N, CA, C and O atoms as CSV, one atom per row, in Angstrom:
chain,resi,resn,atom,element,x,y,z
A,1,UNK,N,N,-20.016,6.603,-4.067
A,1,UNK,CA,C,-19.192,5.681,-4.854
A,1,UNK,C,C,-17.827,5.531,-4.157
A,1,UNK,O,O,-17.141,6.509,-3.858
A,2,UNK,N,N,-17.464,4.247,-3.913
A,2,UNK,CA,C,-16.181,3.911,-3.316
A,2,UNK,C,C,-15.043,4.008,-4.301
A,2,UNK,O,O,-15.069,3.385,-5.363
A,3,UNK,N,N,-14.048,4.789,-3.946
A,3,UNK,CA,C,-12.908,5.014,-4.825
A,3,UNK,C,C,-11.612,5.057,-4.025
A,3,UNK,O,O,-11.579,5.488,-2.873
A,4,UNK,N,N,-10.538,4.592,-4.681
A,4,UNK,CA,C,-9.196,4.710,-4.136
A,4,UNK,C,C,-8.301,5.253,-5.297
A,4,UNK,O,O,-8.402,4.800,-6.437
A,5,UNK,N,N,-7.435,6.225,-4.967
A,5,UNK,CA,C,-6.605,6.817,-6.012
A,5,UNK,C,C,-5.212,6.980,-5.423
A,5,UNK,O,O,-4.987,7.737,-4.479
A,6,UNK,N,N,-4.286,6.234,-6.025
A,6,UNK,CA,C,-2.924,6.253,-5.581
A,6,UNK,C,C,-2.141,7.326,-6.398
A,6,UNK,O,O,-2.378,7.548,-7.586
A,7,UNK,N,N,-1.211,7.957,-5.687
A,7,UNK,CA,C,-0.403,8.968,-6.338
A,7,UNK,C,C,0.944,9.001,-5.593
A,7,UNK,O,O,1.157,8.313,-4.595
A,8,UNK,N,N,1.859,9.860,-6.149
A,8,UNK,CA,C,3.162,10.063,-5.456
A,8,UNK,C,C,4.325,9.263,-6.064
A,8,UNK,O,O,5.457,9.343,-5.585
A,9,UNK,N,N,4.043,8.509,-7.098
A,9,UNK,CA,C,5.134,7.767,-7.721
A,9,UNK,C,C,6.094,8.677,-8.464
A,9,UNK,O,O,5.824,9.857,-8.688
A,10,UNK,N,N,7.225,8.092,-8.840
A,10,UNK,CA,C,8.196,8.892,-9.516
A,10,UNK,C,C,9.486,8.166,-9.724
A,10,UNK,O,O,9.544,6.968,-9.445
A,11,UNK,N,N,10.519,8.799,-10.191
A,11,UNK,CA,C,11.832,8.239,-10.373
A,11,UNK,C,C,12.814,8.770,-9.351
A,11,UNK,O,O,12.953,9.983,-9.189
A,12,UNK,N,N,13.497,7.870,-8.659
A,12,UNK,CA,C,14.497,8.265,-7.672
A,12,UNK,C,C,15.675,7.326,-7.868
A,12,UNK,O,O,15.598,6.261,-8.481
A,13,UNK,N,N,16.827,7.833,-7.269
A,13,UNK,CA,C,17.985,6.997,-7.313
A,13,UNK,C,C,17.965,6.065,-6.036
A,13,UNK,O,O,17.293,6.335,-5.040
A,14,UNK,N,N,18.697,5.037,-6.145
A,14,UNK,CA,C,18.829,4.071,-5.015
A,14,UNK,C,C,19.224,4.862,-3.761
A,14,UNK,O,O,20.079,5.747,-3.794
A,15,UNK,N,N,18.569,4.505,-2.669
A,15,UNK,CA,C,18.822,5.131,-1.412
A,15,UNK,C,C,17.909,6.298,-1.146
A,15,UNK,O,O,17.915,6.814,-0.029
A,16,UNK,N,N,17.132,6.741,-2.095
A,16,UNK,CA,C,16.302,7.836,-1.994
A,16,UNK,C,C,14.940,7.433,-1.334
A,16,UNK,O,O,14.745,6.288,-0.926
A,17,UNK,N,N,14.034,8.404,-1.252
A,17,UNK,CA,C,12.760,8.214,-0.584
A,17,UNK,C,C,11.600,8.721,-1.439
A,17,UNK,O,O,11.772,9.596,-2.288
A,18,UNK,N,N,10.489,8.192,-1.213
A,18,UNK,CA,C,9.218,8.611,-1.833
A,18,UNK,C,C,8.122,8.325,-0.854
A,18,UNK,O,O,8.204,7.416,-0.028
A,19,UNK,N,N,7.060,9.154,-0.971
A,19,UNK,CA,C,5.872,8.933,-0.133
A,19,UNK,C,C,4.730,8.737,-1.153
A,19,UNK,O,O,4.485,9.586,-2.010
A,20,UNK,N,N,4.074,7.638,-1.033
A,20,UNK,CA,C,2.873,7.395,-1.865
A,20,UNK,C,C,1.641,7.718,-1.031
A,20,UNK,O,O,1.626,7.498,0.180
A,21,UNK,N,N,0.586,8.252,-1.700
A,21,UNK,CA,C,-0.658,8.515,-1.110
A,21,UNK,C,C,-1.795,7.738,-1.706
A,21,UNK,O,O,-1.759,7.481,-2.909
A,22,UNK,N,N,-2.762,7.359,-0.992
A,22,UNK,CA,C,-3.910,6.659,-1.411
A,22,UNK,C,C,-5.118,7.400,-0.907
A,22,UNK,O,O,-5.517,7.244,0.247
A,23,UNK,N,N,-5.716,8.227,-1.787
A,23,UNK,CA,C,-6.896,9.025,-1.442
A,23,UNK,C,C,-8.120,8.165,-1.586
A,23,UNK,O,O,-8.378,7.584,-2.641
A,24,UNK,N,N,-8.891,8.091,-0.479
A,24,UNK,CA,C,-10.082,7.225,-0.547
A,24,UNK,C,C,-11.393,8.041,-0.353
A,24,UNK,O,O,-11.401,9.121,0.236
A,25,UNK,N,N,-12.458,7.479,-0.864
A,25,UNK,CA,C,-13.745,8.106,-0.708
A,25,UNK,C,C,-14.838,7.075,-0.720
A,25,UNK,O,O,-14.682,6.022,-1.340
A,26,UNK,N,N,-15.919,7.337,-0.068
A,26,UNK,CA,C,-17.040,6.404,-0.071
A,26,UNK,C,C,-17.000,5.324,0.969
A,26,UNK,O,O,-17.923,4.511,1.025
A,27,UNK,N,N,-16.009,5.268,1.776
A,27,UNK,CA,C,-15.957,4.241,2.855
A,27,UNK,C,C,-15.148,4.752,4.031
A,27,UNK,O,O,-14.398,5.719,3.905
A,28,UNK,N,N,-15.302,4.100,5.175
A,28,UNK,CA,C,-14.663,4.539,6.376
A,28,UNK,C,C,-13.507,3.579,6.807
A,28,UNK,O,O,-13.647,2.366,6.651
A,29,UNK,N,N,-12.431,4.076,7.318
A,29,UNK,CA,C,-11.301,3.286,7.787
A,29,UNK,C,C,-11.788,2.450,9.009
A,29,UNK,O,O,-11.132,1.484,9.398
A,30,UNK,N,N,-12.857,2.805,9.560
A,30,UNK,CA,C,-13.368,2.045,10.695
A,30,UNK,C,C,-13.730,0.577,10.296
A,30,UNK,O,O,-13.580,-0.359,11.082
A,31,UNK,N,N,-14.217,0.433,9.025
A,31,UNK,CA,C,-14.692,-0.825,8.564
A,31,UNK,C,C,-13.791,-1.554,7.615
A,31,UNK,O,O,-13.944,-2.760,7.422
A,32,UNK,N,N,-12.789,-0.811,6.976
A,32,UNK,CA,C,-11.980,-1.362,5.949
A,32,UNK,C,C,-10.557,-1.415,6.418
A,32,UNK,O,O,-10.119,-0.556,7.183
A,33,UNK,N,N,-9.805,-2.440,5.958
A,33,UNK,CA,C,-8.355,-2.425,5.996
A,33,UNK,C,C,-7.911,-1.905,4.599
A,33,UNK,O,O,-8.600,-2.043,3.588
A,34,UNK,N,N,-6.744,-1.317,4.634
A,34,UNK,CA,C,-6.239,-0.783,3.318
A,34,UNK,C,C,-4.806,-1.347,3.175
A,34,UNK,O,O,-4.007,-1.341,4.112
A,35,UNK,N,N,-4.535,-1.825,1.969
A,35,UNK,CA,C,-3.228,-2.457,1.751
A,35,UNK,C,C,-2.570,-1.773,0.597
A,35,UNK,O,O,-3.222,-1.097,-0.199
A,36,UNK,N,N,-1.224,-1.956,0.501
A,36,UNK,CA,C,-0.460,-1.539,-0.597
A,36,UNK,C,C,0.140,-2.825,-1.290
A,36,UNK,O,O,0.610,-3.746,-0.622
A,37,UNK,N,N,0.099,-2.832,-2.532
A,37,UNK,CA,C,0.657,-3.888,-3.316
A,37,UNK,C,C,1.509,-3.330,-4.422
A,37,UNK,O,O,1.448,-2.140,-4.729
A,38,UNK,N,N,2.351,-4.243,-5.057
A,38,UNK,CA,C,3.178,-3.711,-6.139
A,38,UNK,C,C,3.299,-4.806,-7.176
A,38,UNK,O,O,3.160,-5.997,-6.897
A,39,UNK,N,N,3.567,-4.340,-8.399
A,39,UNK,CA,C,3.744,-5.310,-9.472
A,39,UNK,C,C,4.854,-4.847,-10.375
A,39,UNK,O,O,4.738,-3.828,-11.054
A,40,UNK,N,N,5.905,-5.584,-10.379
A,40,UNK,CA,C,7.075,-5.273,-11.287
A,40,UNK,C,C,6.806,-5.933,-12.632
A,40,UNK,O,O,6.030,-6.883,-12.737
A,41,UNK,N,N,7.487,-5.388,-13.685
A,41,UNK,CA,C,7.295,-5.934,-15.045
A,41,UNK,C,C,7.607,-7.435,-15.061
A,41,UNK,O,O,8.663,-7.886,-14.617
A,42,UNK,N,N,6.613,-8.200,-15.606
A,42,UNK,CA,C,6.841,-9.626,-15.756
A,42,UNK,C,C,6.698,-10.471,-14.530
A,42,UNK,O,O,6.929,-11.680,-14.546
A,43,UNK,N,N,6.299,-9.792,-13.431
A,43,UNK,CA,C,6.084,-10.464,-12.130
A,43,UNK,C,C,4.668,-10.380,-11.639
A,43,UNK,O,O,3.902,-9.522,-12.077
A,44,UNK,N,N,4.308,-11.266,-10.729
A,44,UNK,CA,C,3.001,-11.204,-10.125
A,44,UNK,C,C,2.891,-10.076,-9.106
A,44,UNK,O,O,3.878,-9.645,-8.508
A,45,UNK,N,N,1.669,-9.619,-8.931
A,45,UNK,CA,C,1.502,-8.605,-7.903
A,45,UNK,C,C,1.712,-9.158,-6.495
A,45,UNK,O,O,1.243,-10.246,-6.160
A,46,UNK,N,N,2.396,-8.415,-5.716
A,46,UNK,CA,C,2.779,-8.879,-4.411
A,46,UNK,C,C,2.407,-7.847,-3.331
A,46,UNK,O,O,2.372,-6.645,-3.596
A,47,UNK,N,N,2.144,-8.311,-2.174
A,47,UNK,CA,C,1.752,-7.404,-1.050
A,47,UNK,C,C,2.887,-6.716,-0.487
A,47,UNK,O,O,3.958,-7.310,-0.367
A,48,UNK,N,N,2.740,-5.474,-0.120
A,48,UNK,CA,C,3.843,-4.669,0.511
A,48,UNK,C,C,3.459,-4.405,2.001
A,48,UNK,O,O,4.294,-4.634,2.876
A,49,UNK,N,N,2.312,-3.963,2.290
A,49,UNK,CA,C,1.901,-3.582,3.650
A,49,UNK,C,C,0.353,-3.460,3.721
A,49,UNK,O,O,-0.330,-3.348,2.703
A,50,UNK,N,N,-0.156,-3.485,4.957
A,50,UNK,CA,C,-1.524,-3.149,5.168
A,50,UNK,C,C,-1.707,-2.575,6.532
A,50,UNK,O,O,-0.867,-2.734,7.418
A,51,UNK,N,N,-2.870,-1.872,6.698
A,51,UNK,CA,C,-3.182,-1.270,7.978
A,51,UNK,C,C,-4.647,-1.383,8.194
A,51,UNK,O,O,-5.430,-1.253,7.253
A,52,UNK,N,N,-5.040,-1.622,9.410
A,52,UNK,CA,C,-6.396,-1.556,9.937
A,52,UNK,C,C,-6.427,-0.597,11.087
A,52,UNK,O,O,-6.112,-0.915,12.234
A,53,UNK,N,N,-6.826,0.604,10.714
A,53,UNK,CA,C,-6.706,1.746,11.668
A,53,UNK,C,C,-7.450,1.477,12.985
A,53,UNK,O,O,-6.974,1.885,14.044
A,54,UNK,N,N,-8.592,0.809,12.942
A,54,UNK,CA,C,-9.487,0.640,14.132
A,54,UNK,C,C,-8.743,0.010,15.311
A,54,UNK,O,O,-8.913,0.419,16.460
A,55,UNK,N,N,-7.919,-0.989,15.004
A,55,UNK,CA,C,-7.244,-1.693,16.094
A,55,UNK,C,C,-5.723,-1.564,15.933
A,55,UNK,O,O,-4.971,-2.172,16.695
A,56,UNK,N,N,-5.265,-0.782,14.954
A,56,UNK,CA,C,-3.829,-0.539,14.828
A,56,UNK,C,C,-3.027,-1.696,14.223
A,56,UNK,O,O,-1.798,-1.688,14.282
A,57,UNK,N,N,-3.698,-2.672,13.654
A,57,UNK,CA,C,-2.928,-3.782,13.064
A,57,UNK,C,C,-2.178,-3.279,11.763
A,57,UNK,O,O,-2.731,-2.620,10.883
A,58,UNK,N,N,-0.942,-3.644,11.750
A,58,UNK,CA,C,-0.052,-3.340,10.587
A,58,UNK,C,C,0.773,-4.518,10.271
A,58,UNK,O,O,1.149,-5.273,11.167
A,59,UNK,N,N,1.066,-4.703,9.052
A,59,UNK,CA,C,2.007,-5.744,8.545
A,59,UNK,C,C,2.797,-5.255,7.421
A,59,UNK,O,O,2.357,-4.399,6.654
A,60,UNK,N,N,4.040,-5.818,7.295
A,60,UNK,CA,C,4.937,-5.474,6.186
A,60,UNK,C,C,5.491,-6.800,5.565
A,60,UNK,O,O,5.711,-7.801,6.247
A,61,UNK,N,N,5.690,-6.729,4.267
A,61,UNK,CA,C,6.379,-7.821,3.608
A,61,UNK,C,C,7.839,-7.770,4.104
A,61,UNK,O,O,8.334,-6.681,4.393
A,62,UNK,N,N,8.514,-8.869,4.207
A,62,UNK,CA,C,9.847,-8.991,4.733
A,62,UNK,C,C,10.801,-8.095,3.891
A,62,UNK,O,O,11.757,-7.541,4.433
A,63,UNK,N,N,10.551,-7.963,2.640
A,63,UNK,CA,C,11.424,-7.252,1.767
A,63,UNK,C,C,11.420,-5.724,1.997
A,63,UNK,O,O,12.321,-5.018,1.545
A,64,UNK,N,N,10.413,-5.241,2.692
A,64,UNK,CA,C,10.321,-3.788,2.962
A,64,UNK,C,C,10.417,-3.413,4.440
A,64,UNK,O,O,10.499,-2.234,4.784
A,65,UNK,N,N,10.405,-4.439,5.321
A,65,UNK,CA,C,10.507,-4.108,6.725
A,65,UNK,C,C,11.715,-3.304,7.104
A,65,UNK,O,O,12.848,-3.599,6.726
A,66,UNK,N,N,11.421,-2.247,7.888
A,66,UNK,CA,C,12.524,-1.358,8.336
A,66,UNK,C,C,12.773,-0.226,7.347
A,66,UNK,O,O,13.505,0.706,7.681
A,67,UNK,N,N,12.187,-0.264,6.117
A,67,UNK,CA,C,12.407,0.741,5.129
A,67,UNK,C,C,11.105,1.485,4.798
A,67,UNK,O,O,11.103,2.685,4.521
A,68,UNK,N,N,9.986,0.721,4.839
A,68,UNK,CA,C,8.674,1.378,4.478
A,68,UNK,C,C,7.820,1.493,5.721
A,68,UNK,O,O,7.894,0.669,6.632
A,69,UNK,N,N,6.992,2.556,5.737
A,69,UNK,CA,C,6.129,2.779,6.866
A,69,UNK,C,C,4.731,3.137,6.326
A,69,UNK,O,O,4.608,4.057,5.518
A,70,UNK,N,N,3.693,2.434,6.757
A,70,UNK,CA,C,2.307,2.728,6.367
A,70,UNK,C,C,1.615,3.565,7.420
A,70,UNK,O,O,1.874,3.370,8.607
A,71,UNK,N,N,0.776,4.459,7.055
A,71,UNK,CA,C,0.094,5.278,8.066
A,71,UNK,C,C,-1.199,5.798,7.435
A,71,UNK,O,O,-1.386,5.684,6.224
A,72,UNK,N,N,-2.061,6.348,8.224
A,72,UNK,CA,C,-3.310,6.910,7.752
A,72,UNK,C,C,-3.550,8.276,8.335
A,72,UNK,O,O,-3.066,8.597,9.421
A,73,UNK,N,N,-4.309,9.090,7.602
A,73,UNK,CA,C,-4.791,10.343,8.077
A,73,UNK,C,C,-6.300,10.306,7.854
A,73,UNK,O,O,-6.796,10.588,6.763
A,74,UNK,N,N,-7.031,9.939,8.950
A,74,UNK,CA,C,-8.496,9.715,8.846
A,74,UNK,C,C,-9.169,11.035,8.433
A,74,UNK,O,O,-10.157,10.996,7.700
A,75,UNK,N,N,-8.682,12.173,8.867
A,75,UNK,CA,C,-9.324,13.414,8.530
A,75,UNK,C,C,-9.223,13.706,7.011
A,75,UNK,O,O,-10.050,14.436,6.464
A,76,UNK,N,N,-8.229,13.145,6.356
A,76,UNK,CA,C,-8.041,13.350,4.960
A,76,UNK,C,C,-8.476,12.137,4.150
A,76,UNK,O,O,-8.421,12.144,2.920
A,77,UNK,N,N,-8.911,11.093,4.858
A,77,UNK,CA,C,-9.278,9.796,4.183
A,77,UNK,C,C,-8.129,9.311,3.317
A,77,UNK,O,O,-8.357,8.883,2.186
A,78,UNK,N,N,-6.957,9.362,3.793
A,78,UNK,CA,C,-5.809,9.081,3.030
A,78,UNK,C,C,-4.867,8.073,3.726
A,78,UNK,O,O,-4.629,8.182,4.928
A,79,UNK,N,N,-4.347,7.120,2.990
A,79,UNK,CA,C,-3.337,6.156,3.494
A,79,UNK,C,C,-2.081,6.528,2.802
A,79,UNK,O,O,-2.069,6.841,1.612
A,80,UNK,N,N,-0.963,6.490,3.592
A,80,UNK,CA,C,0.384,6.816,3.035
A,80,UNK,C,C,1.290,5.567,3.135
A,80,UNK,O,O,1.116,4.653,3.941
A,81,UNK,N,N,2.247,5.638,2.245
A,81,UNK,CA,C,3.348,4.610,2.298
A,81,UNK,C,C,4.664,5.387,2.111
A,81,UNK,O,O,5.065,5.775,1.014
A,82,UNK,N,N,5.306,5.580,3.296
A,82,UNK,CA,C,6.594,6.220,3.276
A,82,UNK,C,C,7.670,5.179,2.881
A,82,UNK,O,O,7.797,4.134,3.519
A,83,UNK,N,N,8.413,5.478,1.853
A,83,UNK,CA,C,9.405,4.473,1.392
A,83,UNK,C,C,10.767,5.097,1.431
A,83,UNK,O,O,11.059,6.047,0.705
A,84,UNK,N,N,11.590,4.558,2.279
A,84,UNK,CA,C,12.966,5.047,2.416
A,84,UNK,C,C,13.991,3.975,2.044
A,84,UNK,O,O,13.678,2.786,1.986
A,85,UNK,N,N,15.225,4.425,1.793
A,85,UNK,CA,C,16.292,3.507,1.408
A,85,UNK,C,C,15.829,2.599,0.225
A,85,UNK,O,O,15.969,1.376,0.248
A,86,UNK,N,N,15.285,3.263,-0.775
A,86,UNK,CA,C,14.750,2.530,-1.937
A,86,UNK,C,C,15.838,1.835,-2.725
A,86,UNK,O,O,16.951,2.334,-2.890
A,87,UNK,N,N,15.472,0.678,-3.196
A,87,UNK,CA,C,16.398,-0.166,-3.999
A,87,UNK,C,C,15.880,-0.338,-5.410
A,87,UNK,O,O,14.688,-0.143,-5.648
A,88,UNK,N,N,16.749,-0.702,-6.368
A,88,UNK,CA,C,16.208,-0.931,-7.719
A,88,UNK,C,C,15.130,-1.994,-7.765
A,88,UNK,O,O,14.226,-1.922,-8.597
A,89,UNK,N,N,15.211,-2.996,-6.871
A,89,UNK,CA,C,14.187,-4.021,-6.869
A,89,UNK,C,C,12.834,-3.517,-6.327
A,89,UNK,O,O,11.855,-4.263,-6.356
A,90,UNK,N,N,12.764,-2.340,-5.864
A,90,UNK,CA,C,11.483,-1.748,-5.418
A,90,UNK,C,C,10.739,-1.190,-6.661
A,90,UNK,O,O,9.564,-0.844,-6.544
A,91,UNK,N,N,11.354,-1.099,-7.783
A,91,UNK,CA,C,10.677,-0.614,-8.972
A,91,UNK,C,C,9.518,-1.426,-9.371
A,91,UNK,O,O,9.620,-2.635,-9.578
A,92,UNK,N,N,8.364,-0.739,-9.486
A,92,UNK,CA,C,7.116,-1.442,-9.725
A,92,UNK,C,C,5.977,-0.453,-9.853
A,92,UNK,O,O,6.151,0.732,-9.570
A,93,UNK,N,N,4.854,-0.904,-10.262
A,93,UNK,CA,C,3.613,-0.051,-10.163
A,93,UNK,C,C,3.050,-0.443,-8.818
A,93,UNK,O,O,2.889,-1.621,-8.500
A,94,UNK,N,N,2.753,0.590,-8.030
A,94,UNK,CA,C,2.172,0.394,-6.711
A,94,UNK,C,C,0.685,0.681,-6.702
A,94,UNK,O,O,0.214,1.652,-7.294
A,95,UNK,N,N,-0.057,-0.204,-6.005
A,95,UNK,CA,C,-1.486,-0.122,-5.903
A,95,UNK,C,C,-2.000,-0.090,-4.474
A,95,UNK,O,O,-1.469,-0.773,-3.598
A,96,UNK,N,N,-3.039,0.709,-4.244
A,96,UNK,CA,C,-3.616,0.525,-2.931
A,96,UNK,C,C,-5.012,-0.113,-3.147
A,96,UNK,O,O,-5.645,0.021,-4.194
A,97,UNK,N,N,-5.425,-0.793,-2.113
A,97,UNK,CA,C,-6.681,-1.604,-2.157
A,97,UNK,C,C,-7.323,-1.621,-0.771
A,97,UNK,O,O,-6.637,-1.477,0.242
A,98,UNK,N,N,-8.624,-1.795,-0.736
A,98,UNK,CA,C,-9.415,-1.846,0.487
A,98,UNK,C,C,-10.070,-3.195,0.599
A,98,UNK,O,O,-10.449,-3.790,-0.410
A,99,UNK,N,N,-10.206,-3.681,1.794
A,99,UNK,CA,C,-10.754,-4.963,2.181
A,99,UNK,C,C,-11.942,-4.835,3.150
A,99,UNK,O,O,-11.877,-4.089,4.127
A,100,UNK,N,N,-12.977,-5.540,2.879
A,100,UNK,CA,C,-14.161,-5.551,3.790
A,100,UNK,C,C,-14.183,-6.746,4.686
A,100,UNK,O,O,-15.220,-7.091,5.250
A,101,UNK,N,N,-13.038,-7.388,4.824
A,101,UNK,CA,C,-12.973,-8.632,5.654
A,101,UNK,C,C,-13.001,-8.276,7.131
A,101,UNK,O,O,-13.588,-7.269,7.525
A,102,UNK,N,N,-12.373,-9.095,7.932
A,102,UNK,CA,C,-12.365,-8.941,9.402
A,102,UNK,C,C,-10.921,-9.027,9.890
A,102,UNK,O,O,-10.055,-9.570,9.204
A,103,UNK,N,N,-10.677,-8.496,11.061
A,103,UNK,CA,C,-9.283,-8.572,11.547
A,103,UNK,C,C,-8.687,-9.946,11.618
A,103,UNK,O,O,-7.493,-10.129,11.381
A,104,UNK,N,N,-9.539,-10.943,11.952
A,104,UNK,CA,C,-8.945,-12.316,12.044
A,104,UNK,C,C,-8.507,-12.798,10.655
A,104,UNK,O,O,-7.539,-13.548,10.535
A,105,UNK,N,N,-9.226,-12.363,9.599
A,105,UNK,CA,C,-8.797,-12.755,8.274
A,105,UNK,C,C,-7.570,-11.990,7.808
A,105,UNK,O,O,-6.677,-12.549,7.171
A,106,UNK,N,N,-7.537,-10.670,8.141
A,106,UNK,CA,C,-6.374,-9.880,7.685
A,106,UNK,C,C,-5.117,-10.389,8.321
A,106,UNK,O,O,-4.072,-10.460,7.675
A,107,UNK,N,N,-5.203,-10.748,9.590
A,107,UNK,CA,C,-3.953,-11.122,10.296
A,107,UNK,C,C,-3.296,-12.315,9.686
A,107,UNK,O,O,-2.079,-12.475,9.782
A,108,UNK,N,N,-4.078,-13.162,9.054
A,108,UNK,CA,C,-3.591,-14.359,8.325
A,108,UNK,C,C,-3.441,-14.121,6.850
A,108,UNK,O,O,-2.505,-14.629,6.233
A,109,UNK,N,N,-4.350,-13.353,6.266
A,109,UNK,CA,C,-4.398,-13.236,4.777
A,109,UNK,C,C,-4.276,-11.869,4.223
A,109,UNK,O,O,-4.809,-11.556,3.158
A,110,UNK,N,N,-3.537,-11.010,4.983
A,110,UNK,CA,C,-3.466,-9.609,4.525
A,110,UNK,C,C,-2.740,-9.504,3.195
A,110,UNK,O,O,-2.964,-8.557,2.442
A,111,UNK,N,N,-1.864,-10.473,2.893
A,111,UNK,CA,C,-1.069,-10.385,1.647
A,111,UNK,C,C,-1.756,-10.984,0.462
A,111,UNK,O,O,-1.172,-10.982,-0.622
A,112,UNK,N,N,-2.948,-11.494,0.584
A,112,UNK,CA,C,-3.590,-12.175,-0.483
A,112,UNK,C,C,-4.493,-11.162,-1.276
A,112,UNK,O,O,-5.348,-10.483,-0.707
A,113,UNK,N,N,-4.260,-11.107,-2.566
A,113,UNK,CA,C,-4.947,-10.089,-3.387
A,113,UNK,C,C,-6.469,-10.279,-3.345
A,113,UNK,O,O,-7.229,-9.313,-3.414
A,114,UNK,N,N,-6.908,-11.571,-3.229
A,114,UNK,CA,C,-8.338,-11.833,-3.278
A,114,UNK,C,C,-9.069,-11.476,-2.019
A,114,UNK,O,O,-10.296,-11.564,-1.969
A,115,UNK,N,N,-8.358,-11.081,-1.016
A,115,UNK,CA,C,-8.971,-10.554,0.205
A,115,UNK,C,C,-9.386,-9.112,0.034
A,115,UNK,O,O,-10.050,-8.561,0.912
A,116,UNK,N,N,-9.020,-8.486,-1.060
A,116,UNK,CA,C,-9.262,-7.034,-1.268
A,116,UNK,C,C,-10.357,-6.927,-2.275
A,116,UNK,O,O,-10.328,-7.574,-3.322
A,117,UNK,N,N,-11.374,-6.069,-1.942
A,117,UNK,CA,C,-12.511,-5.905,-2.801
A,117,UNK,C,C,-12.422,-4.733,-3.776
A,117,UNK,O,O,-12.985,-4.752,-4.870
A,118,UNK,N,N,-11.690,-3.713,-3.329
A,118,UNK,CA,C,-11.644,-2.467,-4.087
A,118,UNK,C,C,-10.214,-2.114,-4.397
A,118,UNK,O,O,-9.334,-2.204,-3.540
A,119,UNK,N,N,-9.988,-1.710,-5.636
A,119,UNK,CA,C,-8.604,-1.405,-6.003
A,119,UNK,C,C,-8.555,-0.048,-6.708
A,119,UNK,O,O,-9.462,0.311,-7.459
A,120,UNK,N,N,-7.495,0.685,-6.456
A,120,UNK,CA,C,-7.263,1.936,-7.162
A,120,UNK,C,C,-6.314,1.715,-8.404
A,120,UNK,O,O,-5.812,0.615,-8.636
A,121,UNK,N,N,-6.113,2.764,-9.139
A,121,UNK,CA,C,-5.165,2.598,-10.232
A,121,UNK,C,C,-3.760,2.704,-9.659
A,121,UNK,O,O,-3.578,3.194,-8.544
A,122,UNK,N,N,-2.816,2.270,-10.378
A,122,UNK,CA,C,-1.434,2.236,-9.822
A,122,UNK,C,C,-0.647,3.518,-10.036
A,122,UNK,O,O,-1.055,4.380,-10.814
A,123,UNK,N,N,0.415,3.637,-9.386
A,123,UNK,CA,C,1.339,4.692,-9.527
A,123,UNK,C,C,2.752,4.101,-9.647
A,123,UNK,O,O,3.132,3.223,-8.873
A,124,UNK,N,N,3.518,4.590,-10.622
A,124,UNK,CA,C,4.759,3.920,-11.021
A,124,UNK,C,C,5.874,4.531,-10.122
A,124,UNK,O,O,5.979,5.741,-9.921
A,125,UNK,N,N,6.700,3.575,-9.597
A,125,UNK,CA,C,7.886,3.944,-8.877
A,125,UNK,C,C,9.116,3.337,-9.587
A,125,UNK,O,O,9.142,2.126,-9.803
A,126,UNK,N,N,10.102,4.114,-9.946
A,126,UNK,CA,C,11.241,3.659,-10.636
A,126,UNK,C,C,12.467,4.054,-9.811
A,126,UNK,O,O,12.694,5.232,-9.532
A,127,UNK,N,N,13.264,3.027,-9.421
A,127,UNK,CA,C,14.462,3.294,-8.677
A,127,UNK,C,C,15.679,2.907,-9.520
A,127,UNK,O,O,15.823,1.754,-9.927
A,128,UNK,N,N,16.515,3.846,-9.767
A,128,UNK,CA,C,17.702,3.588,-10.586
A,128,UNK,C,C,18.982,3.360,-9.669
A,128,UNK,O,O,19.084,3.912,-8.573
A,129,UNK,N,N,19.882,2.569,-10.153
A,129,UNK,CA,C,21.101,2.274,-9.392
A,129,UNK,C,C,22.141,3.320,-9.670
A,129,UNK,O,O,23.243,3.255,-9.127
């Protein structure tokens, strides 16, 4: 059974850091890209970052570039999102998702929720000012 489980959320003050984890099972990073999305109250879900380990493709939303870092640990089947210099506007429920597309699709459409087939439950990140 294919599963993704996000964890690591919590409450931090502005300027602080958190690392989110996405534990996966039932599929290989060789074939899937994994993305992080977030949804703030009253707003639509938006893309944060994605990674395709096989060829090293990575992308970030402009709002998090330079502050967030995505990485994988294939031995642990886990994808991480290191979040530094957190801002109140980063407050949201964060989700990880996996896509069975192709690199050519991801390079153009990595930020589109419909490109992702599998979703985990979210983890809440709250950043206070």
